[in-house]
N, CA, C and O atoms as a Tinker XYZ file with bonds, in Angstrom:
   348  protein
     1  N    109.392000  113.492000  115.029000    73     2
     2  CA   110.808000  113.534000  115.342000    64     1     3
     3  C    111.023000  113.088000  116.793000    63     2     4     5
     4  O    110.337000  113.541000  117.710000    81     3
     5  N    111.984000  112.198000  116.971000    73     3     6
     6  CA   112.289000  111.697000  118.306000    64     5     7
     7  C    113.093000  112.716000  119.092000    63     6     8     9
     8  O    114.044000  113.306000  118.580000    81     7
     9  N    112.704000  112.913000  120.328000    73     7    10
    10  CA   113.539000  113.777000  121.156000    64     9    11
    11  C    114.608000  112.931000  121.841000    63    10    12    13
    12  O    114.572000  111.703000  121.767000    81    11
    13  N    115.542000  113.575000  122.497000    73    11    14
    14  CA   116.675000  112.897000  123.123000    64    13    15
    15  C    116.235000  111.882000  124.175000    63    14    16    17
    16  O    116.814000  110.799000  124.262000    81    15
    17  N    115.234000  112.208000  124.964000    73    15    18
    18  CA   114.759000  111.310000  126.018000    64    17    19
    19  C    114.220000  110.010000  125.427000    63    18    20    21
    20  O    114.544000  108.921000  125.901000    81    19
    21  N    113.390000  110.134000  124.380000    73    19    22
    22  CA   112.829000  108.936000  123.750000    64    21    23
    23  C    113.918000  108.108000  123.085000    63    22    24    25
    24  O    113.893000  106.879000  123.148000    81    23
    25  N    114.860000  108.768000  122.458000    73    23    26
    26  CA   115.954000  108.060000  121.803000    64    25    27
    27  C    116.807000  107.314000  122.827000    63    26    28    29
    28  O    117.222000  106.182000  122.574000    81    27
    29  N    117.071000  107.921000  123.959000    73    27    30
    30  CA   117.841000  107.277000  125.028000    64    29    31
    31  C    117.122000  106.045000  125.550000    63    30    32    33
    32  O    117.744000  105.006000  125.776000    81    31
    33  N    115.813000  106.157000  125.743000    73    31    34
    34  CA   115.027000  105.009000  126.211000    64    33    35
    35  C    115.039000  103.876000  125.188000    63    34    36    37
    36  O    115.125000  102.704000  125.553000    81    35
    37  N    114.954000  104.225000  123.924000    73    35    38
    38  CA   114.975000  103.231000  122.855000    64    37    39
    39  C    116.306000  102.489000  122.831000    63    38    40    41
    40  O    116.331000  101.265000  122.701000    81    39
    41  N    117.396000  103.209000  122.953000    73    39    42
    42  CA   118.723000  102.597000  122.956000    64    41    43
    43  C    118.889000  101.706000  124.185000    63    42    44    45
    44  O    119.418000  100.599000  124.080000    81    43
    45  N    118.447000  102.176000  125.336000    73    43    46
    46  CA   118.547000  101.378000  126.561000    64    45    47
    47  C    117.738000  100.097000  126.445000    63    46    48    49
    48  O    118.212000   99.030000  126.835000    81    47
    49  N    116.536000  100.189000  125.920000    73    47    50
    50  CA   115.684000   99.003000  125.771000    64    49    51
    51  C    116.317000   98.001000  124.816000    63    50    52    53
    52  O    116.275000   96.797000  125.066000    81    51
    53  N    116.899000   98.482000  123.732000    73    51    54
    54  CA   117.534000   97.590000  122.762000    64    53    55
    55  C    118.746000   96.896000  123.370000    63    54    56    57
    56  O    118.951000   95.703000  123.151000    81    55
    57  N    119.550000   97.633000  124.131000    73    55    58
    58  CA   120.751000   97.037000  124.700000    64    57    59
    59  C    120.417000   95.983000  125.750000    63    58    60    61
    60  O    121.189000   95.043000  125.939000    81    59
    61  N    119.298000   96.116000  126.429000    73    59    62
    62  CA   118.867000   95.120000  127.409000    64    61    63
    63  C    118.344000   93.882000  126.698000    63    62    64    65
    64  O    118.553000   92.763000  127.169000    81    63
    65  N    117.672000   94.066000  125.578000    73    63    66
    66  CA   117.047000   92.957000  124.863000    64    65    67
    67  C    118.065000   92.068000  124.162000    63    66    68    69
    68  O    117.788000   90.891000  123.933000    81    67
    69  N    119.228000   92.595000  123.818000    73    67    70
    70  CA   120.242000   91.826000  123.112000    64    69    71
    71  C    121.144000   91.153000  124.130000    63    70    72    73
    72  O    121.739000   91.836000  124.964000    81    71
    73  N    121.265000   89.801000  124.085000    73    71    74
    74  CA   122.104000   89.120000  125.057000    64    73    75
    75  C    123.578000   89.453000  124.849000    63    74    76    77
    76  O    124.034000   89.640000  123.722000    81    75
    77  N    124.300000   89.521000  125.941000    73    75    78
    78  CA   125.734000   89.785000  125.869000    64    77    79
    79  C    126.453000   88.452000  125.685000    63    78    80    81
    80  O    126.239000   87.511000  126.449000    81    79
    81  N    127.294000   88.381000  124.680000    73    79    82
    82  CA   128.037000   87.156000  124.426000    64    81    83
    83  C    129.460000   87.320000  124.927000    63    82    84    85
    84  O    130.182000   88.219000  124.494000    81    83
    85  N    129.851000   86.468000  125.820000    73    83    86
    86  CA   131.231000   86.410000  126.284000    64    85    87
    87  C    131.800000   85.151000  125.668000    63    86    88    89
    88  O    131.393000   84.051000  126.040000    81    87
    89  N    132.701000   85.276000  124.765000    73    87    90
    90  CA   133.116000   84.151000  123.946000    64    89    91
    91  C    134.133000   83.217000  124.582000    63    90    92    93
    92  O    134.670000   82.349000  123.895000    81    91
    93  N    134.417000   83.367000  125.871000    73    91    94
    94  CA   135.348000   82.438000  126.480000    64    93    95
    95  C    134.996000   82.189000  127.947000    63    94    96    97
    96  O    134.290000   82.969000  128.586000    81    95
    97  N    135.518000   81.065000  128.452000    73    95    98
    98  CA   135.304000   80.696000  129.845000    64    97    99
    99  C    136.505000   79.876000  130.291000    63    98   100   101
   100  O    136.968000   78.999000  129.562000    81    99
   101  N    137.003000   80.155000  131.473000    73    99   102
   102  CA   138.143000   79.410000  132.007000    64   101   103
   103  C    137.648000   78.266000  132.884000    63   102   104   105
   104  O    136.813000   78.458000  133.768000    81   103
   105  N    138.175000   77.083000  132.627000    73   103   106
   106  CA   137.902000   75.892000  133.428000    64   105   107
   107  C    139.247000   75.344000  133.865000    63   106   108   109
   108  O    139.928000   74.673000  133.089000    81   107
   109  N    139.634000   75.625000  135.097000    73   107   110
   110  CA   140.957000   75.201000  135.559000    64   109   111
   111  C    142.026000   75.878000  134.717000    63   110   112   113
   112  O    142.081000   77.105000  134.630000    81   111
   113  N    142.878000   75.063000  134.095000    73   111   114
   114  CA   143.933000   75.595000  133.227000    64   113   115
   115  C    143.485000   75.738000  131.778000    63   114   116   117
   116  O    144.258000   76.187000  130.931000    81   115
   117  N    142.249000   75.362000  131.488000    73   115   118
   118  CA   141.745000   75.388000  130.116000    64   117   119
   119  C    140.937000   76.650000  129.850000    63   118   120   121
   120  O    140.180000   77.112000  130.704000    81   119
   121  N    141.108000   77.193000  128.665000    73   119   122
   122  CA   140.286000   78.303000  128.202000    64   121   123
   123  C    139.443000   77.771000  127.057000    63   122   124   125
   124  O    139.978000   77.350000  126.031000    81   123
   125  N    138.124000   77.788000  127.228000    73   123   126
   126  CA   137.262000   77.321000  126.143000    64   125   127
   127  C    136.593000   78.522000  125.497000    63   126   128   129
   128  O    136.273000   79.512000  126.154000    81   127
   129  N    136.392000   78.407000  124.187000    73   127   130
   130  CA   135.812000   79.494000  123.413000    64   129   131
   131  C    134.660000   78.977000  122.572000    63   130   132   133
   132  O    134.697000   77.863000  122.051000    81   131
   133  N    133.638000   79.811000  122.451000    73   131   134
   134  CA   132.462000   79.420000  121.687000    64   133   135
   135  C    132.621000   79.567000  120.195000    63   134   136   137
   136  O    131.758000   79.122000  119.438000    81   135
   137  N    133.716000   80.186000  119.747000    73   135   138
   138  CA   133.882000   80.391000  118.308000    64   137   139
   139  C    135.129000   79.690000  117.781000    63   138   140   141
   140  O    135.785000   80.191000  116.868000    81   139
   141  N    135.457000   78.536000  118.350000    73   139   142
   142  CA   136.617000   77.779000  117.910000    64   141   143
   143  C    136.376000   77.227000  116.509000    63   142   144   145
   144  O    135.236000   77.002000  116.104000    81   143
   145  N    137.466000   77.013000  115.777000    73   143   146
   146  CA   137.358000   76.451000  114.429000    64   145   147
   147  C    136.747000   75.055000  114.500000    63   146   148   149
   148  O    135.864000   74.719000  113.711000    81   147
   149  N    137.216000   74.246000  115.442000    73   147   150
   150  CA   136.621000   72.928000  115.680000    64   149   151
   151  C    135.913000   73.004000  117.026000    63   150   152   153
   152  O    136.560000   72.967000  118.073000    81   151
   153  N    134.585000   73.111000  117.004000    73   151   154
   154  CA   133.842000   73.280000  118.265000    64   153   155
   155  C    134.021000   72.100000  119.207000    63   154   156   157
   156  O    134.175000   70.957000  118.776000    81   155
   157  N    133.999000   72.395000  120.488000    73   155   158
   158  CA   134.065000   71.352000  121.508000    64   157   159
   159  C    132.735000   70.632000  121.601000    63   158   160   161
   160  O    131.676000   71.240000  121.446000    81   159
   161  N    132.794000   69.347000  121.852000    73   159   162
   162  CA   131.597000   68.552000  122.082000    64   161   163
   163  C    131.231000   68.601000  123.557000    63   162   164   165
   164  O    132.064000   68.944000  124.395000    81   163
   165  N    129.990000   68.260000  123.877000    73   163   166
   166  CA   129.536000   68.257000  125.264000    64   165   167
   167  C    130.451000   67.415000  126.153000    63   166   168   169
   168  O    130.781000   67.822000  127.267000    81   167
   169  N    130.867000   66.232000  125.658000    73   167   170
   170  CA   131.726000   65.354000  126.444000    64   169   171
   171  C    133.058000   66.021000  126.767000    63   170   172   173
   172  O    133.581000   65.862000  127.870000    81   171
   173  N    133.609000   66.770000  125.807000    73   171   174
   174  CA   134.873000   67.467000  126.027000    64   173   175
   175  C    134.718000   68.576000  127.068000    63   174   176   177
   176  O    135.599000   68.779000  127.904000    81   175
   177  N    133.601000   69.286000  127.011000    73   175   178
   178  CA   133.342000   70.345000  127.989000    64   177   179
   179  C    133.216000   69.729000  129.381000    63   178   180   181
   180  O    133.742000   70.279000  130.348000    81   179
   181  N    132.521000   68.588000  129.491000    73   179   182
   182  CA   132.392000   67.903000  130.785000    64   181   183
   183  C    133.757000   67.512000  131.347000    63   182   184   185
   184  O    134.001000   67.663000  132.544000    81   183
   185  N    134.645000   67.013000  130.493000    73   183   186
   186  CA   135.984000   66.624000  130.928000    64   185   187
   187  C    136.765000   67.830000  131.455000    63   186   188   189
   188  O    137.468000   67.726000  132.460000    81   187
   189  N    136.641000   68.968000  130.780000    73   187   190
   190  CA   137.416000   70.159000  131.160000    64   189   191
   191  C    136.802000   70.923000  132.325000    63   190   192   193
   192  O    137.516000   71.422000  133.195000    81   191
   193  N    135.456000   71.015000  132.335000    73   191   194
   194  CA   134.784000   71.912000  133.296000    64   193   195
   195  C    133.984000   71.189000  134.366000    63   194   196   197
   196  O    133.575000   71.807000  135.349000    81   195
   197  N    133.757000   69.911000  134.199000    73   195   198
   198  CA   132.927000   69.180000  135.139000    64   197   199
   199  C    131.447000   69.427000  134.877000    63   198   200   201
   200  O    131.067000   70.083000  133.907000    81   199
   201  N    130.632000   68.888000  135.763000    73   199   202
   202  CA   129.182000   69.025000  135.618000    64   201   203
   203  C    128.752000   70.484000  135.805000    63   202   204   205
   204  O    129.244000   71.164000  136.706000    81   203
   205  N    127.851000   70.955000  134.971000    73   203   206
   206  CA   127.330000   72.313000  135.158000    64   205   207
   207  C    126.412000   72.370000  136.378000    63   206   208   209
   208  O    125.913000   71.348000  136.847000    81   207
   209  N    126.207000   73.567000  136.870000    73   207   210
   210  CA   125.301000   73.776000  137.997000    64   209   211
   211  C    123.884000   73.386000  137.602000    63   210   212   213
   212  O    123.137000   72.822000  138.401000    81   211
   213  N    123.521000   73.693000  136.356000    73   211   214
   214  CA   122.172000   73.425000  135.854000    64   213   215
   215  C    122.257000   73.125000  134.365000    63   214   216   217
   216  O    123.046000   73.737000  133.646000    81   215
   217  N    121.430000   72.167000  133.897000    73   215   218
   218  CA   121.384000   71.804000  132.479000    64   217   219
   219  C    119.964000   71.940000  131.966000    63   218   220   221
   220  O    119.005000   71.539000  132.626000    81   219
   221  N    119.848000   72.509000  130.784000    73   219   222
   222  CA   118.583000   72.529000  130.062000    64   221   223
   223  C    118.890000   72.052000  128.647000    63   222   224   225
   224  O    118.836000   72.834000  127.698000    81   223
   225  N    119.206000   70.795000  128.511000    73   223   226
   226  CA   119.596000   70.106000  127.291000    64   225   227
   227  C    120.707000   70.835000  126.541000    63   226   228   229
   228  O    121.870000   70.451000  126.669000    81   227
   229  N    120.392000   71.881000  125.758000    73   227   230
   230  CA   121.409000   72.568000  124.966000    64   229   231
   231  C    121.941000   73.831000  125.624000    63   230   232   233
   232  O    122.719000   74.558000  125.005000    81   231
   233  N    121.549000   74.108000  126.847000    73   231   234
   234  CA   122.036000   75.283000  127.590000    64   233   235
   235  C    122.528000   74.827000  128.953000    63   234   236   237
   236  O    121.748000   74.343000  129.774000    81   235
   237  N    123.829000   74.984000  129.191000    73   235   238
   238  CA   124.431000   74.583000  130.453000    64   237   239
   239  C    124.861000   75.823000  131.214000    63   238   240   241
   240  O    125.535000   76.696000  130.668000    81   239
   241  N    124.464000   75.896000  132.487000    73   239   242
   242  CA   124.790000   77.038000  133.331000    64   241   243
   243  C    125.885000   76.657000  134.319000    63   242   244   245
   244  O    125.770000   75.664000  135.036000    81   243
   245  N    126.955000   77.462000  134.349000    73   243   246
   246  CA   128.038000   77.300000  135.311000    64   245   247
   247  C    128.003000   78.503000  136.249000    63   246   248   249
   248  O    128.430000   79.599000  135.887000    81   247
   249  N    127.492000   78.283000  137.452000    73   247   250
   250  CA   127.254000   79.363000  138.407000    64   249   251
   251  C    128.549000   80.072000  138.823000    63   250   252   253
   252  O    128.581000   81.300000  138.900000    81   251
   253  N    129.616000   79.310000  139.091000    73   251   254
   254  CA   130.864000   79.915000  139.553000    64   253   255
   255  C    131.430000   80.930000  138.553000    63   254   256   257
   256  O    131.992000   81.951000  138.949000    81   255
   257  N    131.280000   80.646000  137.271000    73   255   258
   258  CA   131.805000   81.532000  136.234000    64   257   259
   259  C    130.757000   82.509000  135.710000    63   258   260   261
   260  O    131.086000   83.412000  134.940000    81   259
   261  N    129.502000   82.340000  136.116000    73   259   262
   262  CA   128.389000   83.166000  135.612000    64   261   263
   263  C    128.318000   83.100000  134.086000    63   262   264   265
   264  O    128.204000   84.119000  133.405000    81   263
   265  N    128.388000   81.875000  133.573000    73   263   266
   266  CA   128.367000   81.653000  132.122000    64   265   267
   267  C    127.317000   80.619000  131.756000    63   266   268   269
   268  O    127.001000   79.724000  132.540000    81   267
   269  N    126.787000   80.760000  130.559000    73   267   270
   270  CA   125.881000   79.774000  129.976000    64   269   271
   271  C    126.520000   79.306000  128.677000    63   270   272   273
   272  O    126.808000   80.108000  127.788000    81   271
   273  N    126.739000   77.996000  128.580000    73   271   274
   274  CA   127.275000   77.412000  127.357000    64   273   275
   275  C    126.107000   76.904000  126.529000    63   274   276   277
   276  O    125.268000   76.151000  127.026000    81   275
   277  N    126.052000   77.308000  125.279000    73   275   278
   278  CA   124.945000   76.954000  124.390000    64   277   279
   279  C    125.487000   76.032000  123.302000    63   278   280   281
   280  O    126.441000   76.361000  122.598000    81   279
   281  N    124.848000   74.866000  123.185000    73   279   282
   282  CA   125.266000   73.855000  122.220000    64   281   283
   283  C    124.279000   73.805000  121.054000    63   282   284   285
   284  O    123.103000   74.135000  121.209000    81   283
   285  N    124.771000   73.389000  119.886000    73   283   286
   286  CA   123.880000   73.240000  118.733000    64   285   287
   287  C    123.301000   71.823000  118.703000    63   286   288   289
   288  O    123.549000   71.037000  119.617000    81   287
   289  N    122.546000   71.495000  117.681000    73   287   290
   290  CA   121.892000   70.191000  117.567000    64   289   291
   291  C    122.850000   69.028000  117.415000    63   290   292   293
   292  O    122.450000   67.875000  117.582000    81   291
   293  N    124.122000   69.307000  117.099000    73   291   294
   294  CA   125.134000   68.258000  116.958000    64   293   295
   295  C    125.960000   68.088000  118.230000    63   294   296   297
   296  O    127.018000   67.458000  118.205000    81   295
   297  N    125.475000   68.654000  119.352000    73   295   298
   298  CA   126.175000   68.606000  120.645000    64   297   299
   299  C    127.521000   69.319000  120.617000    63   298   300   301
   300  O    128.413000   68.985000  121.396000    81   299
   301  N    127.677000   70.302000  119.724000    73   299   302
   302  CA   128.893000   71.108000  119.643000    64   301   303
   303  C    128.644000   72.453000  120.317000    63   302   304   305
   304  O    127.554000   73.017000  120.219000    81   303
   305  N    129.664000   72.958000  121.001000    73   303   306
   306  CA   129.559000   74.258000  121.644000    64   305   307
   307  C    129.375000   75.334000  120.575000    63   306   308   309
   308  O    130.221000   75.490000  119.694000    81   307
   309  N    128.286000   76.062000  120.652000    73   307   310
   310  CA   127.979000   77.104000  119.676000    64   309   311
   311  C    128.489000   78.459000  120.140000    63   310   312   313
   312  O    129.203000   79.150000  119.412000    81   311
   313  N    128.116000   78.831000  121.360000    73   311   314
   314  CA   128.598000   80.097000  121.913000    64   313   315
   315  C    128.457000   80.104000  123.427000    63   314   316   317
   316  O    127.817000   79.236000  124.020000    81   315
   317  N    129.073000   81.108000  124.030000    73   315   318
   318  CA   129.064000   81.260000  125.481000    64   317   319
   319  C    128.454000   82.621000  125.799000    63   318   320   321
   320  O    128.822000   83.635000  125.206000    81   319
   321  N    127.523000   82.625000  126.736000    73   319   322
   322  CA   126.853000   83.863000  127.126000    64   321   323
   323  C    127.182000   84.195000  128.582000    63   322   324   325
   324  O    127.440000   83.305000  129.392000    81   323
   325  N    127.167000   85.484000  128.896000    73   323   326
   326  CA   127.231000   85.904000  130.294000    64   325   327
   327  C    125.878000   85.631000  130.913000    63   326   328   329
   328  O    124.847000   85.961000  130.328000    81   327
   329  N    125.872000   85.029000  132.098000    73   327   330
   330  CA   124.627000   84.804000  132.821000    64   329   331
   331  C    124.354000   86.014000  133.704000    63   330   332   333
   332  O    125.280000   86.660000  134.195000    81   331
   333  N    123.094000   86.309000  133.898000    73   331   334
   334  CA   122.722000   87.421000  134.775000    64   333   335
   335  C    123.142000   87.080000  136.206000    63   334   336   337
   336  O    122.937000   85.960000  136.676000    81   335
   337  N    123.721000   88.046000  136.876000    73   335   338
   338  CA   124.150000   87.860000  138.251000    64   337   339
   339  C    123.022000   88.359000  139.158000    63   338   340   341
   340  O    122.676000   89.539000  139.122000    81   339
   341  N    122.445000   87.462000  139.976000    73   339   342
   342  CA   121.339000   87.882000  140.849000    64   341   343
   343  C    121.814000   88.909000  141.868000    63   342   344   345
   344  O    122.921000   88.818000  142.396000    81   343
   345  N    120.961000   89.879000  142.129000    73   343   346
   346  CA   121.316000   90.928000  143.084000    64   345   347
   347  C    120.766000   90.629000  144.448000    63   346   348
   348  O    120.968000   91.407000  145.379000    81   347
């Protein structure tokens, strides 16, 4: 039987392991969402948000917004994640 301390540690470990998804990001006057009915293409994101701080092919990092945009194999925006903020 798990005691409260072990259960708390298990829950904490699980919550850290699961990435937090923030489904929107503001670029100027535009609000982009990772769960749109018609996903945005990489070119459209570039037009609205400009060049990302860092690119890893299907993962684009925007430092100012602390967001990572994740694209699928068709260059469509799949989802948006919160990026870890360095301490």
